[in-house]
C-alpha positions in Angstrom: 98.0 49.9 155.7 96.3 52.8 156.9 98.3 55.0 154.4 96.7 52.7 151.5 93.4 53.3 152.9 93.5 56.9 153.1 95.0 57.2 149.5 91.8 56.8 147.9 89.5 59.2 149.8 92.4 62.0 149.6 92.2 61.3 146.1 88.4 61.8 145.6 88.6 64.9 147.9 91.0 66.1 145.5 89.3 65.7 142.6 86.1 67.4 143.8 88.3 70.4 144.8 89.5 70.5 141.0 85.9 70.3 139.8 84.6 73.2 141.9 87.9 75.2 140.7 87.1 74.7 137.0 83.6 75.5 137.4 84.6 79.0 138.9 87.8 79.7 137.2 87.3 80.2 133.6 85.1 83.7 134.3 88.0 84.8 136.3 89.5 87.1 133.5 89.9 90.8 133.8 86.4 91.5 132.5 87.2 94.6 131.0 89.6 93.4 129.1 87.5 91.0 127.1 83.9 92.8 127.0 82.3 95.8 125.7 79.5 95.8 128.3 79.0 99.6 129.7 76.6 98.7 132.7 78.1 97.4 135.6 75.0 96.1 137.0 73.6 96.7 140.6 76.0 94.6 142.9 74.3 94.7 146.0 70.9 93.6 144.3 72.6 90.9 142.3 74.2 89.5 145.4 70.9 89.3 147.3 68.9 87.7 144.5 71.8 85.3 143.2 72.4 84.2 146.8 68.6 83.6 147.7 68.7 81.1 144.7 68.9 77.5 146.5 71.1 76.0 143.7 73.7 78.8 143.9 73.7 78.9 147.7 74.1 74.8 147.7 76.7 74.9 145.5 78.7 77.8 146.9 78.3 76.4 150.5 79.2 72.9 149.1 82.4 74.5 147.7 83.3 76.0 151.1 82.8 73.0 152.8 84.9 70.8 150.6 87.8 73.4 151.1 87.3 73.2 154.9 87.4 69.5 154.7 90.5 69.5 152.5 92.4 72.2 155.0 91.3 69.7 157.9 92.4 66.5 156.1 95.9 67.9 155.1 96.0 68.9 158.9 95.6 65.3 160.0 96.9 63.0 157.5 100.6 63.0 157.0 101.1 60.7 153.9 102.6 63.6 151.6 104.5 65.1 154.0 108.0 63.6 152.4 106.4 65.1 149.1 105.8 68.4 150.5 109.3 68.9 152.1 110.9 67.8 149.0 108.9 70.5 147.0 109.7 73.1 149.7 113.5 72.3 149.3 113.3 72.6 145.5 111.7 76.0 145.6 114.0 77.3 148.0 116.9 76.2 145.5 115.6 78.6 143.2 115.6 81.6 145.6 118.6 83.2 143.5 116.3 83.4 140.6 113.9 85.4 142.2 115.2 88.8 140.8 115.2 87.1 137.2 111.8 86.1 137.4 110.6 89.3 138.4 112.4 91.2 136.1 110.9 89.4 133.4 107.5 89.4 135.0 107.1 93.0 135.0 109.9 94.1 132.2 108.2 92.4 129.4 104.6 93.8 130.3 106.1 97.4 130.3 107.9 97.2 127.0 104.7 95.4 125.5 102.4 98.2 126.9 105.0 100.8 125.2 104.8 99.1 121.8 101.0 98.4 122.3 100.3 102.2 122.9 98.4 101.7 126.4 99.4 102.7 129.9 100.0 99.8 132.2 96.7 98.4 131.9 95.0 97.6 128.4 92.0 99.4 129.2 94.0 102.8 129.7 95.0 105.1 127.1 98.2 107.1 127.3 98.1 109.7 129.6 100.7 112.3 128.1 100.5 111.8 124.8 103.5 112.2 121.9 104.7 109.0 122.4 106.2 110.2 125.8 104.1 107.4 127.7 105.4 104.6 125.1 108.7 105.6 125.2 108.8 106.1 129.3 107.4 102.4 129.5 109.9 101.0 126.9 112.9 102.6 128.4 112.0 101.3 132.0 110.9 98.0 130.6 114.5 97.5 128.9 116.4 98.4 132.1 114.2 96.1 134.1 114.8 93.0 131.9 118.5 93.7 131.3 119.0 94.5 134.8 120.5 97.7 134.3 119.7 100.3 136.9 116.8 97.7 138.4 116.1 99.5 141.4 116.1 103.0 140.0 113.9 101.7 137.1 111.4 100.0 139.6 111.4 103.1 141.7 110.2 105.3 138.8 107.7 103.0 137.5 106.3 102.8 141.1 106.0 106.7 141.2 104.9 106.7 137.6 101.8 104.4 138.6 100.9 106.2 141.7 100.9 109.7 140.1 98.8 108.2 137.0 96.5 106.7 139.3 94.1 109.5 140.4 93.9 110.7 136.6 93.1 107.3 135.3 91.3 105.2 138.0 91.0 102.3 135.9 94.6 101.5 136.9 93.4 100.1 140.4 92.4 97.2 138.3 96.2 96.6 137.9 97.3 96.9 141.5 99.8 94.2 140.7 102.5 96.8 139.5 102.7 98.0 143.5 104.0 95.1 145.0 106.2 94.4 141.6 107.8 97.3 141.7 108.5 97.4 145.1 110.0 93.8 145.1 111.8 94.8 142.4 113.4 97.5 144.2 114.3 95.3 147.2 115.6 92.3 145.5 117.6 94.5 142.9 118.9 93.0 139.8 120.2 89.7 140.8 122.1 87.7 138.1 122.4 87.6 135.3 122.3 91.2 135.0 124.0 94.2 133.5 124.2 95.7 137.1 125.9 92.2 138.0 128.8 92.6 135.6 129.2 96.2 136.1 129.6 95.5 140.0 132.0 92.6 139.4 134.2 95.0 136.9 134.0 98.0 139.3 135.1 95.8 142.4 138.0 94.1 140.8 141.0 95.6 141.7 143.3 97.2 138.9 140.5 97.4 136.4 140.3 101.0 134.6 136.4 101.1 135.5 136.9 100.4 138.8 138.9 104.1 138.9 136.4 105.9 137.0 133.0 104.1 138.0 130.6 107.2 138.7 127.7 104.8 139.9 128.8 102.4 142.3 129.9 105.0 145.2 126.7 107.0 144.6 124.4 104.1 144.8 126.2 102.0 147.6 124.4 104.0 150.7 121.0 102.9 149.7 121.8 99.5 148.1 123.0 98.5 151.5 119.8 99.6 153.4 117.6 98.0 150.7 119.5 94.7 150.9 118.7 94.6 154.4 114.9 94.8 154.0 115.0 92.2 151.3 113.7 89.6 153.6 110.2 91.5 153.5 109.9 90.7 149.9 107.6 87.7 150.4 105.4 89.8 152.8 105.3 92.5 150.1 104.2 90.3 147.3 101.8 88.5 149.0 99.9 91.3 150.8 100.1 93.3 147.5 99.1 90.6 145.2 96.4 89.2 147.6 94.6 92.4 148.2 94.4 93.1 144.2 93.1 89.5 143.6 90.7 89.8 146.2 89.6 93.4 144.7 89.2 92.1 141.5 86.8 89.3 142.5 84.7 92.2 144.6 84.7 94.9 142.3 85.0 93.4 138.8 82.8 90.6 139.5 80.6 90.6 142.1 79.8 94.3 142.2 79.8 94.5 138.3 77.6 91.8 137.4 76.7 92.8 133.8 80.2 93.0 132.9 81.0 89.7 134.4 77.7 88.0 132.9 78.9 89.8 129.4 81.9 87.4 129.7 80.0 84.2 130.5 77.5 85.0 127.4 80.5 86.3 124.7 82.0 83.1 125.2 78.9 80.8 125.8 79.9 79.2 129.1 76.9 78.4 130.1 76.2 76.9 126.8 79.0 74.7 127.0 78.3 73.8 130.8 75.2 73.3 132.7 76.2 76.1 135.1 73.8 79.3 134.9 75.4 82.7 134.4 74.9 84.0 137.8 76.8 81.0 139.4 79.8 81.6 137.2 80.0 84.9 138.5 79.5 83.9 141.9 82.0 81.3 141.7 84.5 83.5 139.8 84.0 86.5 142.4 83.8 84.5 145.4 86.9 82.7 144.6 88.9 85.4 144.1 88.3 86.7 147.3 89.0 83.6 148.8 92.5 83.1 147.3 93.2 86.9 147.5 92.4 86.9 151.2 94.3 83.7 151.9 97.4 85.0 150.1 97.3 88.4 151.7 97.3 86.7 155.3 99.6 84.2 154.4 97.5 81.3 154.8 98.5 78.0 152.9 100.8 80.5 151.0 102.2 78.4 148.4 98.9 76.2 147.9 97.1 79.6 147.6 99.6 80.6 145.0 99.2 77.6 143.3 95.3 78.0 143.0 95.8 81.6 141.7 98.5 80.0 139.0 95.4 77.6 138.0 92.8 80.5 137.6 95.5 82.5 135.4 96.3 79.6 133.3 92.6 78.7 132.8 91.7 82.2 132.2 94.2 82.2 129.2 92.8 78.9 127.7 89.7 79.4 128.5 89.0 83.3 127.2 91.1 83.4 124.1 90.7 87.4 123.6 92.3 88.0 127.2 95.7 89.8 126.5 98.2 87.6 127.6 100.6 90.5 128.6 98.1 91.9 131.3 98.6 88.6 133.4 102.3 87.9 133.2 102.8 90.3 136.3 100.3 88.3 138.4 102.1 84.8 137.3 105.3 86.4 138.4 104.0 87.4 141.7 102.4 83.6 142.3 105.4 82.1 140.9 107.6 83.8 143.3 105.5 83.2 146.1 106.5 79.3 145.3 109.7 80.2 145.8 109.8 82.3 149.0 106.8 81.0 150.9 104.7 83.4 153.5 107.6 85.6 154.7 107.1 87.5 158.0 103.9 88.5 159.5 102.1 85.4 158.0 99.6 82.8 159.2 101.9 80.2 158.2 104.4 81.0 160.6 102.2 79.9 163.5 101.0 76.7 161.6 104.4 75.1 161.2 104.7 71.6 161.2 108.3 70.3 161.5 107.4 67.0 159.6 106.9 69.2 156.5 109.9 71.4 156.9 112.3 71.3 154.1 114.7 68.7 153.9 118.3 69.6 155.3 119.6 68.5 151.9 118.4 71.7 150.5 120.2 74.4 149.0 122.1 77.1 151.1 119.1 79.2 150.5 117.6 76.9 152.7 118.6 79.5 155.6 115.8 82.0 154.3 112.7 79.7 154.2 109.8 81.6 154.5 106.3 80.1 155.7 106.9 76.6 157.2 103.4 75.2 157.1 102.3 77.1 153.8 101.6 74.1 151.4 
């Protein structure tokens, strides 16, 4: 009886939270991709004036209180324990697909950037010229997609990003490449992949290739050490993605209000809804910061990753000019967190609730769950 009485208020609360997210999410695109506004605006002055507006302050405070109420309700009410445990078990079963997910998530954008003629970020022009940037990205992208020398390609991509960053500071708005390349270097190719095929042929006694294999012995030493670090993949993804997401909310929305307002005006968001432009900017900025911080510290990691996926999806449907390839990496990282959970060094590990632990009927990957309280 108690469970039945609690379903209705829980449903109402969920609907209210969805409304708050909808109001702020559409403006959460990478505004530099879709607007030509040159002036970033005075961020601090904008924040002071916008937050001084009673309507803006009330809506933001109401959203924060609703979110806090949702967390408290979830911690106290256990009607969904079985659902959560089953969901985690299913996610853990997909653990072997993690390398494939990351390879697609970062290999495809690399190939797309090469053919489109930009360098990693749609607003960054080729740095070397003569087609070198394009060929490098296409080569590394296809190596990652096919799983041929994945760790080498990921390492080369990371080095290229870090070297190019001082020359093209706008690359800082694509920080997801760092955790993406690092995660690929740690998880390797997985299967299906060219590396897996070559490894199987090389390790089979009596094959001609096993006698002449020039690669396996050369990379075996480093591979063994990277394999031992694989348990930190969720932490790498979580911290890298969370910091990048919060960075975008602060520096691309709150401290660059004119650019964010440009998106609102360009797509008539305030005309289509009763939400004023400043509230759109505030909602998008603070929303991204909140999600980013929650992911970075590992607080309700899977739920935060779902919120990030909701924002990305809403952006793609609400902002038709936003380049899809620019978000595939972030989609991949958020999806990866649904599979891995929070990993080591996360708040979720201190919030563990055995009633929401993955079912014993899960896969053999159940020995690697990360973040037992992260939904």
